[in-house]
C-alpha positions as CSV (number, residue, x, y, z in Angstrom):
1,X,88.5,-26.7,55.1
2,X,84.9,-27.7,55.1
3,X,84.0,-24.3,56.4
4,X,85.8,-22.7,53.4
5,X,83.7,-24.8,51.0
6,X,80.5,-23.8,52.8
7,X,81.4,-20.2,52.4
8,X,82.0,-20.6,48.7
9,X,78.6,-22.3,48.3
10,X,76.9,-19.5,50.2
11,X,78.5,-16.9,47.9
12,X,77.4,-18.9,44.8
13,X,73.8,-19.1,46.1
14,X,73.7,-15.4,46.8
15,X,74.8,-14.6,43.3
16,X,72.2,-17.0,41.9
17,X,69.5,-15.2,44.1
18,X,70.7,-11.9,42.8
19,X,70.4,-13.2,39.2
20,X,66.8,-14.4,39.9
21,X,65.8,-11.0,41.3
22,X,67.2,-9.4,38.2
23,X,65.3,-11.8,36.0
24,X,62.0,-11.2,37.8
25,X,62.5,-7.4,37.5
26,X,63.2,-7.7,33.8
27,X,60.1,-9.9,33.2
28,X,58.0,-7.5,35.3
29,X,59.2,-4.6,33.2
30,X,58.5,-6.5,29.9
31,X,55.0,-7.2,31.1
32,X,54.4,-3.6,31.9
33,X,55.6,-2.6,28.5
34,X,53.4,-5.2,26.8
35,X,50.4,-4.1,28.8
36,X,51.0,-0.5,28.0
37,X,51.3,-1.4,24.3
38,X,48.1,-3.4,24.4
39,X,46.3,-0.5,26.1
40,X,47.6,1.9,23.5
41,X,46.5,-0.4,20.7
42,X,43.0,-0.8,22.2
43,X,42.7,3.0,22.5
44,X,43.8,3.8,19.0
45,X,42.2,0.8,17.2
46,X,39.0,0.2,19.0
47,X,38.2,3.3,21.1
48,X,38.6,5.8,18.2
49,X,36.0,4.1,15.9
50,X,33.4,4.4,18.7
51,X,34.1,8.1,18.9
52,X,33.7,8.4,15.1
53,X,30.4,6.5,15.4
54,X,29.2,9.0,18.1
55,X,30.2,11.9,15.8
56,X,28.3,10.3,12.9
57,X,25.2,9.9,15.1
58,X,25.4,13.5,16.2
59,X,25.6,14.6,12.5
60,X,22.5,12.5,11.7
61,X,20.6,14.2,14.6
62,X,21.6,17.6,13.4
63,X,20.4,16.7,9.9
64,X,17.1,15.6,11.4
65,X,16.9,18.8,13.4
66,X,17.5,20.8,10.1
67,X,14.5,19.1,8.5
68,X,12.3,20.7,11.2
69,X,11.4,24.1,9.8
70,X,11.7,26.9,12.4
71,X,8.6,29.1,12.6
72,X,9.2,32.8,12.2
73,X,8.1,34.9,15.1
74,X,6.0,37.1,12.9
75,X,4.1,34.3,11.2
76,X,0.4,34.5,11.5
77,X,-1.4,31.4,12.7
78,X,-4.5,30.7,10.7
79,X,-7.7,29.1,12.0
80,X,-7.4,25.5,13.1
81,X,-9.6,22.5,12.5
82,X,-9.0,19.5,14.7
83,X,-9.4,16.0,13.2
84,X,-10.3,13.5,16.0
85,X,-8.4,10.4,16.7
86,X,-8.4,7.6,14.2
87,X,-6.8,4.2,13.9
88,X,-5.4,2.8,10.6
89,X,-3.9,-0.6,9.7
90,X,-0.7,-0.1,7.8
91,X,1.2,-2.4,5.4
92,X,3.3,-5.0,7.1
93,X,4.8,-8.3,6.1
94,X,5.5,-10.0,9.4
95,X,3.1,-8.8,12.1
96,X,0.1,-6.5,12.0
97,X,0.9,-2.9,12.6
98,X,-1.3,0.1,13.0
99,X,-1.2,3.9,13.5
100,X,-3.2,5.8,16.0
101,X,-3.3,9.5,15.2
102,X,-5.0,12.8,15.6
103,X,-4.1,16.0,13.8
104,X,-4.9,19.7,13.3
105,X,-5.2,21.5,10.1
106,X,-4.1,25.1,9.8
107,X,-6.2,27.0,7.3
108,X,-5.3,30.2,5.3
109,X,-8.7,31.9,6.1
110,X,-11.8,31.5,8.2
111,X,-14.0,30.9,5.2
112,X,-12.2,27.6,4.5
113,X,-13.3,26.3,7.9
114,X,-17.0,25.8,6.8
115,X,-15.8,23.9,3.7
116,X,-13.5,21.7,5.8
117,X,-16.4,20.9,8.2
118,X,-18.7,20.0,5.2
119,X,-16.0,17.8,3.6
120,X,-14.8,16.1,6.8
121,X,-15.8,12.6,5.7
122,X,-14.0,13.1,2.4
123,X,-10.9,14.4,4.3
124,X,-10.9,11.6,6.8
125,X,-11.2,9.1,4.0
126,X,-8.3,10.6,2.1
127,X,-6.1,10.5,5.3
128,X,-7.0,7.0,6.1
129,X,-6.2,5.8,2.6
130,X,-3.0,7.7,2.5
131,X,-1.7,6.4,5.9
132,X,-3.0,2.9,5.2
133,X,-0.7,2.6,2.2
134,X,2.4,3.3,4.2
135,X,4.8,0.7,5.7
136,X,5.9,0.5,9.3
137,X,9.4,1.5,8.4
138,X,8.2,4.6,6.4
139,X,6.4,6.0,9.5
140,X,9.1,5.4,12.0
141,X,11.5,8.3,11.3
142,X,11.1,12.0,11.1
143,X,11.5,12.2,7.3
144,X,8.7,9.7,6.8
145,X,6.3,11.6,9.1
146,X,7.1,14.9,7.3
147,X,6.4,13.2,3.9
148,X,3.0,12.0,5.2
149,X,2.2,15.5,6.4
150,X,3.1,17.0,3.0
151,X,1.1,14.3,1.1
152,X,-2.0,15.0,3.4
153,X,-1.7,18.7,2.8
154,X,-1.5,18.2,-1.0
155,X,-4.3,15.7,-1.1
156,X,-6.7,17.8,1.0
157,X,-5.9,21.0,-0.9
158,X,-6.7,19.2,-4.2
159,X,-10.4,19.1,-3.4
160,X,-10.8,22.4,-1.5
161,X,-12.4,25.3,-3.4
162,X,-12.6,28.3,-1.0
163,X,-9.2,28.2,0.5
164,X,-6.1,26.1,1.3
165,X,-4.4,24.3,4.1
166,X,-1.3,26.1,5.3
167,X,0.0,23.3,7.5
168,X,-0.8,19.9,9.0
169,X,0.1,19.3,12.7
170,X,0.3,15.8,14.1
171,X,-1.1,16.2,17.7
172,X,-1.0,12.5,18.4
173,X,0.9,9.9,16.4
174,X,1.6,6.3,17.6
175,X,2.9,3.6,15.3
176,X,2.7,0.0,16.7
C-alpha cells in the first residue's frame, strides 16, 4: 500500500513539473513579445527622428551648394590682382578672434590693373575695416563669407574710376 502512495506522489510531481515547464515557456514567450515591442517602439519613435535630422542636414547642404554660383564654361577670366596675406582682429565678446586672409581680385579690363596697384593702400584699408567690423559667427559659414566678398567688391568699385572688379576670390581665409 505504501508503494501505491509513492506512485501517486510521483504522478503528482510529474504533473507539477509539466506545469512549471509550461509556465516557463509562457513567460519566455511574453518576454520575447515585450522585447520585440520595445525594439519596434525604439525604431519608430527614436530612430526615425534621426533619419529626419539627416535629411534636414542634407537639405541645408544642398542649399549651401546652391549659393555657390557655377561658372559658365564660356566665361572670360579677366586680369587678376593678388592682395597679399593680412591679419585682422574681429569683433568678439568672449575671447579674441582674428582672420588671416589673402585674396585675388578679378578685373574687367587690363587698364584697371594700374589703378588697382596705385590704390592698393586704400583697397587694403577698406578690406581691413570691412572684415574688422564682422563677428566670429558671421565669418564662420558660407553665407557670411559670400556677403563679405560682395561687400568688398562693392566698396572697392565705389572708388575705382577706370574699371570695375568682376569678382573677389578668397585664396586663403582662416578664422580663429
